[in-house]
C-alpha positions as CSV (number, residue, x, y, z in Angstrom):
1,M,-0.1,0.2,-0.5
2,E,1.6,3.4,-0.7
3,E,1.7,6.2,1.7
4,N,-0.9,8.0,0.6
5,E,-3.3,5.0,0.3
6,A,-1.8,4.7,3.8
7,R,-3.1,7.6,4.6
8,A,-6.3,8.4,3.3
9,L,-7.7,4.7,4.9
10,Y,-6.1,6.2,8.7
11,E,-7.8,9.2,8.0
12,D,-11.1,7.6,6.6
13,V,-10.6,4.9,9.5
14,G,-10.4,8.2,11.8
15,R,-14.2,10.3,11.0
16,I,-15.8,7.0,10.7
17,L,-15.0,6.8,14.1
18,L,-16.3,10.0,15.1
19,E,-19.0,10.1,13.3
20,L,-20.7,6.4,13.0
21,W,-19.4,5.0,16.3
22,D,-18.4,7.3,18.7
23,P,-19.7,5.5,21.9
24,I,-18.7,8.1,24.4
25,G,-20.4,10.7,22.5
26,V,-17.7,13.1,22.1
27,R,-19.3,15.0,19.3
28,E,-21.9,15.8,20.7
29,M,-20.6,17.2,22.9
30,G,-18.3,18.9,20.9
31,G,-14.9,17.0,22.0
32,P,-11.2,16.1,21.1
33,S,-12.2,15.1,16.8
34,D,-8.9,12.7,18.2
35,E,-10.4,11.5,20.3
36,Y,-9.9,7.1,19.2
37,D,-7.6,7.9,17.6
38,S,-5.0,4.9,19.6
39,H,-8.4,3.0,18.1
40,R,-7.5,3.3,14.2
41,A,-4.3,1.5,14.4
42,S,-6.0,-1.4,15.3
43,L,-8.3,-1.4,12.9
44,V,-6.5,-0.3,9.4
45,R,-4.7,-3.6,10.7
46,L,-7.8,-5.5,10.0
47,L,-9.3,-3.7,7.1
48,L,-5.2,-5.2,5.4
49,K,-6.2,-8.8,6.7
50,R,-9.9,-8.4,4.5
51,V,-11.7,-9.1,7.2
52,G,-14.9,-9.0,7.3
53,E,-17.5,-6.6,9.1
54,E,-18.8,-9.0,11.5
55,A,-14.8,-9.6,13.1
56,I,-14.7,-5.1,12.4
57,A,-17.6,-5.0,15.3
58,A,-17.1,-7.2,17.3
59,H,-13.6,-5.0,17.9
60,L,-15.3,-2.5,18.3
61,R,-17.3,-3.8,21.0
62,D,-14.2,-5.3,23.0
63,L,-12.5,-1.5,22.9
64,A,-15.9,-0.2,24.0
65,E,-16.2,-2.9,26.5
66,T,-12.7,-3.5,27.8
67,Q,-11.5,-0.4,26.6
68,M,-14.7,2.4,28.3
69,G,-16.3,0.1,30.1
70,I,-19.0,0.9,28.3
71,S,-21.6,-1.3,26.0
72,T,-22.4,-0.6,22.2
73,G,-25.4,-0.8,19.9
74,A,-26.9,-0.6,15.7
75,D,-23.5,2.5,15.8
76,T,-21.2,-0.3,16.3
77,D,-23.3,-2.3,13.6
78,A,-23.1,0.6,11.6
79,A,-19.5,1.7,12.0
80,A,-18.3,-1.5,11.0
81,R,-19.7,-1.4,8.4
82,A,-18.7,1.5,7.0
83,L,-15.4,0.6,7.6
84,S,-15.6,-3.0,5.9
85,L,-16.5,-0.3,2.5
86,L,-13.3,1.2,3.1
87,R,-10.5,0.1,0.3
88,V,-7.9,-1.4,0.6
89,G,-5.2,-2.2,-1.2
């Protein structure tokens, strides 16, 4: 994957996390747009492995439950769907 493609993928993942997933409501509170940056790399790795939507959703749920201590809802499925549709390589 070319550097520009990798950067675009990383940015797209961050946008989706903030706009669709946002389990702690950062966007609604006007919080920092980089709140979920620490999760981008693990998701990009999954996308590069070309895992399916269900695996991405499971990973997002695990992040929310284990690292944030909260459960997620339909927003996780929507985010996983959008992430799985990103063009990889």
